[in-house]
C-alpha positions as CSV (number, residue, x, y, z in Angstrom):
1,M,4.7,-14.5,38.6
2,Q,5.3,-17.3,41.5
3,K,1.7,-16.5,42.5
4,V,0.3,-16.0,39.4
5,K,1.7,-19.2,38.7
6,W,0.1,-21.5,41.3
7,I,-3.1,-20.0,40.9
8,F,-3.2,-21.4,37.8
9,F,-2.5,-24.9,38.7
10,G,-5.1,-24.9,41.5
11,Y,-7.3,-23.7,39.2
12,L,-6.7,-26.7,37.3
13,G,-7.0,-28.8,40.0
14,V,-10.4,-27.7,40.6
15,V,-11.2,-27.9,37.3
16,A,-10.3,-31.5,37.0
17,A,-11.6,-32.4,40.1
18,V,-15.2,-31.0,39.2
19,V,-15.0,-32.6,35.3
20,L,-13.9,-35.6,36.7
21,G,-17.2,-35.7,38.8
22,I,-18.9,-35.0,36.1
23,A,-17.7,-37.8,34.0
24,V,-18.3,-40.2,36.8
25,S,-21.9,-39.3,37.0
26,F,-22.5,-39.6,33.1
27,R,-20.3,-42.8,33.2
28,A,-23.2,-43.8,35.0
29,A,-25.5,-43.9,31.9
30,P,-22.9,-43.8,29.0
31,P,-23.9,-41.9,26.1
32,R,-26.2,-40.2,27.6
33,D,-29.0,-39.5,25.0
34,P,-28.3,-42.2,22.0
35,K,-30.2,-39.9,19.3
36,T,-28.3,-36.8,20.6
37,L,-25.3,-35.1,19.1
38,Y,-23.2,-32.7,21.8
39,I,-20.6,-30.8,20.5
40,P,-19.1,-27.9,22.9
41,Y,-19.1,-24.3,21.5
42,A,-16.6,-21.9,23.2
43,G,-17.9,-17.6,22.7
44,S,-20.8,-16.1,24.5
45,I,-23.7,-15.5,21.7
46,R,-24.3,-12.0,21.5
47,T,-27.2,-12.1,18.9
48,F,-29.1,-15.0,16.4
49,D,-30.1,-12.3,13.9
50,P,-28.8,-13.1,11.0
51,A,-28.6,-9.3,9.7
52,E,-26.4,-8.8,13.3
53,V,-24.3,-11.9,13.4
54,N,-20.7,-11.8,11.9
55,D,-18.7,-14.2,13.7
56,T,-17.3,-17.6,13.3
57,I,-18.9,-18.7,16.5
58,G,-22.2,-17.4,15.6
59,G,-22.5,-17.6,12.3
60,P,-23.0,-21.4,12.1
61,L,-25.3,-21.6,15.0
62,V,-27.6,-19.0,13.0
63,G,-27.1,-20.9,10.1
64,Y,-28.9,-24.5,11.8
65,V,-32.5,-22.4,12.0
66,Y,-32.3,-19.7,9.0
67,E,-32.0,-20.4,5.1
68,C,-30.8,-18.2,2.7
69,L,-31.2,-17.7,-1.2
70,Y,-28.3,-20.2,-2.3
71,N,-25.9,-22.6,-0.5
72,Y,-23.1,-24.4,-0.8
73,K,-23.2,-28.1,-2.2
74,Y,-22.2,-30.5,0.4
75,G,-19.0,-32.3,-0.2
76,V,-18.0,-30.7,-3.3
77,R,-14.9,-29.1,-4.3
78,P,-14.4,-26.7,-6.0
79,Y,-17.0,-25.1,-3.7
80,T,-20.3,-24.7,-6.1
81,L,-23.6,-22.9,-5.6
82,F,-26.9,-24.4,-5.4
83,P,-30.6,-22.7,-5.0
84,E,-31.9,-23.2,-1.4
85,L,-34.7,-20.9,-1.0
86,A,-34.2,-20.1,-4.7
87,A,-35.9,-22.2,-7.3
88,E,-33.1,-21.5,-10.0
89,M,-30.0,-20.0,-10.5
90,P,-30.5,-16.5,-11.1
91,E,-31.0,-14.5,-14.3
92,I,-28.8,-11.8,-15.3
93,S,-29.1,-9.6,-17.7
94,D,-27.1,-8.9,-20.6
95,D,-25.4,-5.6,-19.3
96,G,-25.2,-7.5,-15.7
97,L,-27.1,-4.7,-13.9
98,T,-30.4,-6.9,-13.6
99,M,-30.4,-10.2,-11.4
100,T,-33.7,-11.7,-11.1
101,I,-34.7,-14.6,-9.0
102,K,-37.4,-17.2,-8.5
103,L,-38.3,-18.6,-5.0
104,R,-38.9,-22.0,-3.8
105,K,-42.8,-22.3,-3.2
106,G,-44.2,-23.7,0.1
107,I,-41.7,-23.1,2.6
108,H,-43.1,-21.6,5.9
109,F,-41.4,-20.3,8.8
110,Y,-41.7,-22.6,11.9
111,D,-41.5,-20.6,15.5
112,P,-40.5,-23.8,17.8
113,H,-42.0,-21.9,21.5
114,K,-45.1,-21.1,19.6
115,Q,-45.4,-17.2,20.7
116,V,-45.9,-16.1,17.4
117,F,-47.6,-18.4,15.7
118,P,-50.1,-20.7,18.1
119,D,-49.2,-23.9,16.3
120,G,-45.7,-22.9,15.3
121,V,-46.4,-22.3,12.3
122,G,-45.7,-19.3,10.4
123,P,-46.4,-17.8,6.8
124,E,-45.0,-19.1,3.6
125,I,-41.9,-17.5,2.5
126,K,-42.7,-15.0,-0.4
127,A,-40.7,-12.2,-2.0
128,G,-41.6,-9.4,0.3
129,D,-39.6,-11.5,2.8
130,V,-36.7,-11.3,0.9
131,I,-37.2,-7.8,0.2
132,Y,-37.8,-6.9,4.0
133,S,-34.7,-9.4,5.7
134,L,-32.6,-7.2,3.1
135,K,-33.9,-3.8,3.8
136,R,-33.1,-4.9,7.3
137,I,-29.4,-5.3,7.1
138,C,-29.7,-1.8,5.5
139,D,-31.2,0.2,7.8
140,F,-29.8,2.6,9.9
141,N,-31.2,2.0,13.1
142,L,-29.9,-1.5,12.8
143,A,-26.7,-0.8,12.3
144,S,-25.9,-3.9,11.2
145,P,-22.1,-4.9,10.4
146,N,-23.2,-6.1,7.2
147,Y,-24.5,-3.4,5.3
148,S,-20.9,-2.8,3.9
149,A,-21.7,-6.2,2.4
150,F,-24.9,-4.0,-0.1
151,Q,-23.7,-0.3,0.7
152,G,-24.0,0.8,-2.8
153,V,-24.5,-2.1,-4.5
154,F,-28.9,-1.6,-5.1
155,Q,-29.7,1.2,-7.0
156,G,-32.2,3.7,-4.4
157,L,-30.5,1.9,-1.2
158,D,-28.4,5.5,-0.3
159,Q,-31.7,6.6,-0.2
160,W,-33.1,4.1,1.6
161,W,-30.1,4.2,4.1
162,D,-30.8,8.1,4.3
163,Y,-34.6,7.6,5.2
164,T,-33.7,5.4,8.0
165,Q,-31.1,7.2,9.2
166,H,-33.4,10.1,10.1
167,T,-36.4,7.7,11.2
168,P,-37.2,6.5,14.6
169,A,-37.1,2.4,14.3
170,K,-40.8,2.0,15.0
171,E,-41.6,4.9,12.4
172,I,-39.9,3.0,9.4
173,D,-42.8,2.4,6.6
174,W,-41.4,-1.0,5.4
175,Q,-43.5,-0.7,2.2
176,K,-41.3,2.2,1.7
177,P,-39.7,1.2,-2.3
178,I,-36.5,0.8,-3.3
179,E,-36.1,1.1,-6.9
180,G,-33.0,-1.8,-6.5
181,M,-35.4,-4.5,-4.5
182,Q,-38.6,-5.3,-6.5
183,A,-41.0,-7.9,-6.1
184,V,-42.4,-9.1,-9.1
185,D,-44.3,-11.3,-7.6
186,D,-45.3,-13.6,-4.4
187,Y,-42.2,-16.1,-6.0
188,T,-40.0,-13.6,-8.4
189,V,-37.5,-11.3,-6.3
190,R,-35.4,-8.2,-9.3
191,F,-32.2,-6.4,-8.3
192,K,-31.2,-3.5,-10.1
193,L,-27.7,-2.4,-9.7
194,T,-25.4,0.5,-9.7
195,H,-22.6,-1.7,-11.3
196,I,-21.5,-5.3,-11.8
197,N,-21.3,-7.1,-8.8
198,P,-19.6,-10.9,-9.3
199,Q,-19.7,-11.4,-5.6
200,L,-23.1,-10.6,-4.7
201,I,-24.4,-14.3,-5.6
202,F,-21.9,-15.3,-2.7
203,H,-23.6,-12.8,-0.2
204,F,-27.2,-14.1,-0.9
205,A,-25.3,-17.3,0.5
206,Q,-24.3,-16.4,3.7
207,E,-25.7,-16.3,7.8
208,M,-26.3,-12.5,7.5
209,S,-28.7,-13.3,4.4
210,G,-30.8,-15.5,6.3
211,I,-34.7,-15.3,5.4
212,V,-36.6,-13.7,9.0
213,C,-40.1,-13.3,9.6
214,R,-41.2,-9.8,10.0
215,K,-44.0,-10.9,12.4
216,A,-41.8,-12.5,14.5
217,V,-38.9,-9.5,14.3
218,E,-41.9,-6.9,15.4
219,Y,-43.5,-9.5,18.2
220,Y,-40.3,-9.9,20.0
221,G,-38.6,-6.6,19.0
222,E,-34.9,-6.4,21.2
223,S,-35.1,-9.6,22.3
224,F,-35.5,-11.4,18.7
225,R,-31.8,-11.8,18.2
226,Q,-32.6,-14.4,21.0
227,H,-35.7,-15.9,19.9
228,P,-34.9,-16.9,16.1
229,V,-37.7,-18.2,13.9
230,G,-36.5,-19.2,10.6
231,S,-37.0,-22.4,8.2
232,G,-34.1,-24.4,8.3
233,A,-33.3,-27.8,9.2
234,Y,-33.3,-27.0,13.1
235,A,-34.4,-24.8,15.4
236,L,-33.4,-23.4,19.0
237,A,-35.4,-25.0,21.4
238,E,-33.5,-24.1,24.4
239,N,-31.3,-20.9,24.9
240,L,-29.2,-20.8,28.6
241,P,-27.0,-18.0,28.0
242,E,-22.8,-19.4,28.6
243,Q,-24.3,-22.9,29.6
244,R,-25.9,-24.8,26.9
245,L,-27.9,-24.4,23.6
246,T,-30.2,-27.4,22.4
247,Y,-31.8,-27.5,18.8
248,V,-33.8,-29.8,17.7
249,A,-35.4,-31.2,14.3
250,N,-37.9,-28.8,12.7
251,P,-41.0,-30.8,12.2
252,I,-42.4,-29.1,9.4
253,Y,-38.6,-28.9,7.2
254,R,-39.6,-30.0,3.7
255,G,-36.6,-33.0,4.3
256,A,-34.1,-31.2,2.0
257,P,-32.9,-27.7,1.4
258,D,-32.6,-28.1,-3.0
259,I,-36.8,-28.8,-2.9
260,D,-39.8,-26.8,-3.2
261,G,-42.1,-27.6,0.5
262,E,-44.5,-28.6,-2.0
263,H,-42.2,-31.7,-2.6
264,A,-41.4,-32.7,0.9
265,I,-39.8,-36.0,1.5
266,P,-41.8,-37.6,4.2
267,P,-40.2,-37.7,7.8
268,Q,-40.5,-41.7,7.6
269,D,-38.1,-41.5,4.5
270,P,-34.2,-42.5,5.5
271,N,-33.4,-39.7,2.8
272,H,-35.3,-36.9,4.9
273,M,-32.9,-34.6,6.8
274,P,-31.7,-33.6,8.9
275,H,-30.7,-37.0,10.4
276,I,-29.6,-36.3,13.9
277,Q,-32.9,-35.1,15.7
278,R,-31.4,-33.1,18.1
279,I,-28.1,-31.1,19.0
280,E,-26.8,-29.8,22.2
281,L,-24.0,-27.3,22.4
282,E,-22.3,-26.9,26.0
283,Y,-20.8,-23.6,27.0
284,F,-16.9,-23.9,28.1
285,D,-14.4,-21.0,28.0
286,E,-11.4,-23.6,28.9
287,Q,-10.3,-25.7,27.1
288,L,-9.2,-28.3,29.5
289,P,-12.9,-29.9,30.5
290,V,-13.8,-29.9,26.6
291,W,-11.1,-32.8,26.4
292,I,-11.3,-34.6,29.2
293,L,-15.1,-34.3,28.5
294,L,-14.2,-35.5,24.9
295,Q,-12.2,-38.5,26.4
296,Q,-15.2,-39.8,28.1
297,G,-17.1,-40.0,25.3
298,L,-19.1,-37.1,26.9
299,F,-18.6,-35.2,23.4
300,D,-19.1,-36.6,19.7
301,G,-16.2,-34.4,18.6
302,L,-14.4,-31.4,18.8
303,S,-13.1,-28.6,16.1
304,D,-9.4,-28.4,17.4
305,V,-7.5,-30.2,19.3
306,P,-6.3,-27.7,22.6
307,K,-2.7,-27.0,22.4
308,D,-2.0,-28.5,25.9
309,S,-2.5,-31.6,24.9
310,I,-1.6,-32.4,21.4
311,R,1.8,-34.3,22.5
312,G,-0.5,-36.5,24.5
313,A,-2.5,-37.2,21.8
314,I,-0.6,-36.8,18.0
315,Q,2.5,-39.3,17.6
316,S,3.9,-39.3,14.0
317,G,1.5,-37.3,13.2
318,N,-1.3,-39.4,14.2
319,L,-3.9,-40.0,17.0
320,T,-2.3,-42.7,19.8
321,P,-3.1,-45.7,19.4
322,E,-5.5,-45.6,23.0
323,L,-7.6,-42.6,21.4
324,Q,-7.6,-44.6,17.9
325,K,-9.1,-47.5,19.9
326,K,-11.8,-45.1,21.7
327,G,-13.0,-45.0,17.8
328,L,-11.5,-40.9,17.3
329,V,-10.6,-40.1,14.1
330,L,-8.1,-36.8,13.2
331,N,-8.6,-34.6,10.5
332,K,-6.0,-32.0,9.5
333,V,-7.7,-28.8,7.9
334,T,-5.8,-25.6,6.1
335,T,-8.5,-23.1,6.3
336,P,-9.2,-20.1,4.6
337,T,-8.5,-18.3,7.8
338,T,-6.1,-15.2,8.9
339,D,-5.1,-14.7,12.7
340,F,-3.7,-11.3,13.0
341,I,-3.2,-8.6,15.6
342,A,-4.9,-5.1,14.2
343,F,-3.5,-1.6,14.4
344,N,-6.6,1.0,14.5
345,M,-5.4,3.6,12.2
346,K,-7.9,6.2,13.8
347,D,-5.1,6.2,16.8
348,K,-3.0,9.3,17.2
349,I,-0.2,7.2,17.9
350,L,-0.1,4.2,15.6
351,G,-2.6,5.9,12.5
352,G,0.3,8.0,11.2
353,N,3.1,6.1,11.7
354,R,4.3,3.3,9.6
355,P,7.4,2.7,10.5
356,L,6.0,2.1,14.0
357,R,3.6,-0.6,12.6
358,Q,6.0,-2.3,10.4
359,A,9.0,-2.5,13.0
360,M,6.0,-4.4,15.1
361,S,5.5,-6.7,12.6
362,M,9.4,-7.6,12.4
363,A,9.7,-8.0,15.9
364,F,6.6,-10.7,16.1
365,D,8.3,-14.1,15.6
366,R,5.5,-16.0,13.8
367,K,7.4,-19.3,13.1
368,N,8.2,-19.6,17.1
369,Y,4.5,-18.1,18.1
370,V,2.8,-21.1,15.9
371,D,5.5,-23.8,17.2
372,I,4.5,-22.8,21.0
373,F,0.7,-22.5,20.6
374,Q,-0.7,-23.6,17.9
375,M,1.0,-26.9,17.7
376,G,1.7,-27.5,13.9
377,R,-1.5,-26.5,13.9
378,G,-0.8,-23.0,11.4
379,L,1.3,-21.8,9.1
380,P,3.3,-18.1,9.0
381,A,1.6,-15.7,7.4
382,N,2.8,-13.9,4.7
383,G,0.3,-11.7,4.1
384,M,-3.5,-11.1,4.2
385,I,-4.8,-13.7,1.9
386,P,-4.7,-17.6,3.4
387,P,-4.1,-20.5,0.9
388,G,-7.0,-21.5,-0.6
389,L,-7.4,-18.5,-2.4
390,A,-5.9,-18.1,-6.4
391,T,-3.4,-15.6,-5.7
392,Y,-2.3,-17.0,-2.4
393,N,1.6,-17.9,-3.2
394,A,3.3,-19.6,-0.4
395,D,7.0,-18.7,-1.6
396,A,5.6,-15.0,-1.6
397,K,8.5,-12.7,0.2
398,N,7.1,-9.9,2.7
399,P,10.1,-8.3,4.1
400,Y,7.6,-7.0,7.0
401,T,6.4,-10.4,7.8
402,E,10.0,-12.1,7.7
403,Y,11.3,-12.1,12.2
404,N,13.9,-9.4,12.0
405,L,15.3,-7.7,15.2
406,S,18.3,-5.3,13.5
407,R,15.9,-4.3,11.3
408,A,12.9,-3.5,13.6
409,R,14.9,-1.4,16.0
410,E,16.1,1.0,13.2
411,L,12.2,1.2,11.7
412,M,11.8,2.3,15.6
413,K,14.6,5.1,15.1
414,E,12.2,6.3,12.7
415,A,8.8,5.7,14.6
416,E,10.1,7.5,17.8
417,R,11.1,10.5,14.9
418,I,7.8,10.9,13.9
419,Q,6.1,10.3,17.7
420,G,8.6,13.3,18.5
421,G,10.1,11.3,21.4
422,P,9.8,7.5,22.5
423,I,7.1,5.5,21.9
424,P,4.0,5.7,24.6
425,P,2.3,2.5,26.0
426,M,-0.4,1.1,24.3
427,T,-3.3,-1.1,25.0
428,L,-3.9,-4.5,23.6
429,L,-7.5,-5.9,23.6
430,M,-7.7,-9.7,23.5
431,R,-10.7,-11.8,22.1
432,D,-11.1,-13.3,25.5
433,S,-10.3,-13.9,28.5
434,D,-9.3,-17.8,28.9
435,T,-6.2,-18.6,29.7
436,L,-4.5,-19.4,26.0
437,S,-5.6,-15.6,25.9
438,R,-3.6,-14.5,28.5
439,Q,-0.5,-16.7,27.5
440,M,-0.9,-15.2,23.9
441,A,-0.7,-11.5,25.1
442,E,2.1,-12.2,27.6
443,Y,4.2,-14.0,24.8
444,F,2.8,-11.3,22.5
445,C,4.0,-8.0,25.0
446,S,7.1,-9.4,25.5
447,Q,8.2,-9.9,21.8
448,M,7.3,-6.0,21.7
449,A,9.2,-5.6,24.3
450,Q,12.5,-6.5,22.7
451,I,11.9,-3.3,20.4
452,G,11.0,-1.1,23.0
453,V,7.5,-0.9,22.9
454,T,4.6,-1.3,25.9
455,L,1.2,-3.3,25.5
456,H,-1.1,-3.1,28.3
457,P,-3.3,-6.2,27.7
458,E,-7.2,-6.1,28.3
459,Y,-9.0,-9.2,28.3
460,R,-13.0,-9.2,27.6
461,D,-15.4,-11.7,26.8
462,W,-16.9,-12.3,23.1
463,A,-19.9,-10.4,23.2
464,R,-18.3,-7.3,24.9
465,Y,-14.7,-7.7,22.6
466,Q,-17.3,-7.4,19.6
467,D,-18.7,-4.0,20.8
468,M,-15.1,-2.7,22.0
469,V,-14.0,-3.4,18.4
470,D,-17.1,-2.2,16.1
471,N,-17.4,1.2,18.5
472,R,-13.5,1.4,17.7
473,Q,-12.5,1.9,21.6
474,T,-9.6,0.2,20.7
475,Q,-5.9,0.6,19.8
476,V,-3.8,-2.5,19.2
477,F,-6.6,-5.7,18.5
478,D,-6.6,-9.2,18.8
479,A,-8.5,-10.4,15.7
480,G,-8.8,-12.7,12.5
481,W,-10.8,-13.5,9.2
482,Q,-12.6,-16.5,8.0
483,G,-13.4,-16.4,4.4
484,D,-17.2,-16.1,3.9
485,Y,-17.1,-17.0,0.0
486,P,-14.1,-18.2,-2.3
487,D,-13.4,-14.8,-3.7
488,E,-10.2,-12.7,-2.2
489,Q,-12.7,-9.7,-1.9
490,N,-13.8,-11.3,1.1
491,F,-10.8,-10.7,2.5
492,L,-9.9,-7.4,1.5
493,Q,-12.8,-5.7,1.6
494,L,-11.4,-5.2,5.6
495,C,-9.6,-2.8,3.8
496,Y,-11.7,-0.7,2.1
497,S,-12.7,2.8,3.6
498,A,-16.3,2.7,2.8
499,N,-16.9,0.0,5.1
500,I,-15.4,1.6,8.1
501,P,-18.9,3.9,9.1
502,N,-21.3,2.5,11.0
503,A,-19.3,-0.6,12.9
504,G,-18.6,-1.7,9.0
505,L,-15.8,-4.5,8.5
506,N,-13.3,-2.1,8.0
507,E,-12.3,-2.6,11.7
508,F,-8.6,-1.4,10.8
509,C,-10.3,2.1,9.8
510,Y,-7.3,1.9,6.7
511,K,-7.6,4.0,4.4
512,N,-5.4,4.6,1.2
513,E,-6.5,5.7,-2.2
514,Q,-4.5,4.0,-4.3
515,F,-5.6,0.8,-2.9
516,D,-9.9,1.8,-2.9
517,K,-9.3,2.4,-6.8
518,L,-7.6,-0.8,-7.6
519,Y,-10.4,-2.3,-4.8
520,E,-13.7,-0.6,-7.0
521,Q,-11.7,-1.7,-10.2
522,A,-11.8,-5.1,-9.4
523,I,-15.3,-6.0,-7.4
524,N,-16.8,-5.2,-11.1
525,M,-15.1,-7.8,-12.6
526,Q,-15.7,-11.6,-13.3
527,D,-12.7,-14.0,-12.5
528,T,-9.9,-13.4,-14.5
529,P,-5.8,-13.1,-14.7
530,Q,-6.8,-9.1,-14.6
531,R,-8.5,-9.5,-11.6
532,R,-5.8,-11.6,-10.1
533,A,-3.4,-8.8,-10.6
534,L,-5.1,-6.7,-9.2
535,Y,-5.7,-8.3,-5.7
536,E,-2.2,-8.9,-6.0
537,Q,-1.7,-5.1,-5.8
538,M,-3.7,-4.6,-3.8
539,E,-2.0,-7.1,-1.3
540,Q,1.5,-5.5,-1.7
541,I,0.0,-1.8,-0.6
542,L,-1.1,-3.7,2.3
543,N,2.3,-5.7,3.1
544,E,3.6,-2.2,2.9
545,D,1.3,-0.3,5.5
546,C,0.9,-2.7,7.5
547,P,-2.5,-2.2,9.0
548,A,-2.2,-5.2,11.1
549,I,0.6,-7.7,11.9
550,W,-0.5,-10.8,10.1
551,E,0.5,-14.3,12.2
552,Y,-0.7,-17.2,11.1
553,Y,-3.0,-19.1,8.9
554,I,-5.3,-21.5,10.6
555,V,-4.9,-24.8,10.1
556,Y,-7.6,-26.7,12.5
557,F,-7.1,-30.9,13.6
558,T,-10.4,-31.7,13.9
559,L,-11.9,-34.5,15.9
560,K,-15.1,-36.7,15.6
561,Y,-15.8,-40.3,16.5
562,D,-16.2,-42.9,14.1
563,W,-20.1,-42.7,15.2
564,V,-20.3,-39.6,13.8
565,Q,-20.9,-40.5,10.1
566,N,-21.1,-37.9,7.0
567,S,-19.5,-34.9,8.6
568,H,-17.2,-33.5,6.3
569,W,-15.2,-30.3,6.8
570,M,-16.6,-27.1,4.3
571,D,-15.1,-23.9,4.8
572,Y,-18.1,-22.4,3.1
573,G,-21.8,-22.9,4.0
574,Y,-24.3,-23.3,6.3
575,G,-26.9,-25.6,8.3
576,L,-24.9,-28.7,6.9
577,R,-25.5,-30.7,10.6
578,Q,-28.9,-31.8,8.5
579,Y,-26.4,-34.2,6.5
580,T,-24.7,-35.8,9.3
581,T,-25.9,-39.0,10.6
582,L,-25.3,-40.9,14.4
583,D,-25.1,-44.3,14.5
584,S,-26.2,-45.1,17.9
585,K,-25.0,-48.8,17.6
586,L,-21.6,-48.4,16.9
587,R,-21.6,-45.8,19.7
588,L,-22.5,-48.2,22.1
589,K,-20.8,-50.8,21.0
590,R,-17.2,-48.3,21.4
591,F,-18.4,-47.6,24.8
592,N,-18.7,-51.8,25.9
593,E,-15.5,-52.3,24.2
594,G,-13.2,-49.0,25.0
595,D,-12.3,-47.6,28.2
596,F,-13.8,-44.0,28.5
597,R,-12.8,-43.2,32.1
598,K,-9.0,-42.8,30.8
């Protein structure tokens, strides 16, 4: 332990020296490019392909480039959808089984590197592109983790899935019809559903449903995931893995997401978006360098204050006067996000031993964990459903989320009886290999040791972690889920058994027939008290079965400088950076007045 400790502090010293050197070099000409927004990102990016993305790091980055049929109105509560690539809200038949969507006209794909299209201007987006993009998500060969969102939804989709399963990727006939996905004409798409699906429109407003260009997919092949060609407000100009991502304003963007390309806003018009012409994201896998660079004014904002910096940054619930003087603004945001330690229910030790899972959940001190590692940036969880959703109840009692070592030890006796002896050591997979992840793993392992459970932590980078989870190469693993849309179904789908196969969303590999029946009943219902009652019953089943240790609901302490304006927190939506403005004059004024060396 002493050796590890000293290596760690020596490492911090080296990092601090390097960062201070970088900061001094930037200090010679602050504040860098006055027309560029500088922000950090913390995870390796596996893909920019909408069909493949299903994580909170990659999703927003995909959303800079690609547009969907629908999006959320910026800054509006309650959350409200508006037509983006669609020209209007969908027309739904009386029986709820047919959805017809008209498309906007004059919107083109943009190729920033001019590899697919010599002048950068791709074809106009039409109904066929919508059908193609959705078919790709449902292509067995692509193995999209988002397929489960559409599985069984469209008429004839099972036949398409079976066809792609038995057809090599290069031989797929993309013109092969699916009964439930029809291009009525160039600007009209008609979907025929197998059942009423109130959540479908939400799926059409997620990054996974971003409309892609078939010619670009075929040109780039496997490397398409690193070369996005979309129609959004920004284009990816530079992609240096684990170094830097640079986005630039799409020069053929129509200037706003809710208008046709035929009625584009002129670039010289002050209402033309995006307002910021260049965004640079810089990769850091440790929080300390980011915090130092932020205080130097070399980043314009931060999605969360690092744990180790909170005491020095916040006094009496607000930023210190020194940080306020520089122009930093603090915002506290409770998000619809649940962090948890998940169990692989197919594991021979965990899957058939509910008392073991219950005991492990009761041996975890959530409040202490939030105090130590989140410094007030979280609420101890009492179930899967987080704040911000209708059925969340802060006062609900879940015996297995209460810290109770004596009860946990009693449950361990039953767990060992089921096991036929002591519980063998198990592996804990972490989402990253940074210092914080190691500290969190050490804490969790020590908690479990109190009841005789031994865990050996493994640390992987984000991309490798995702691969291992998708391929079910786990026992116990660190995980979390951020809501994609304002409906409890978005969380409960993680435990629906039909979502287990093909790297589906059910990473727990959890299966409960009663839960499945309630889920299938609820997803066909509109938002009513009856549907909410079903949601509550499903959560009670999960509380008892413990497919995961529900840890905490995330509260972000977001920071931005006051020269970054019109920047509202949105739990849902994509491509939102186009609304943000950058006051270059105020930025320079702050640098001249404030001491950014500290």
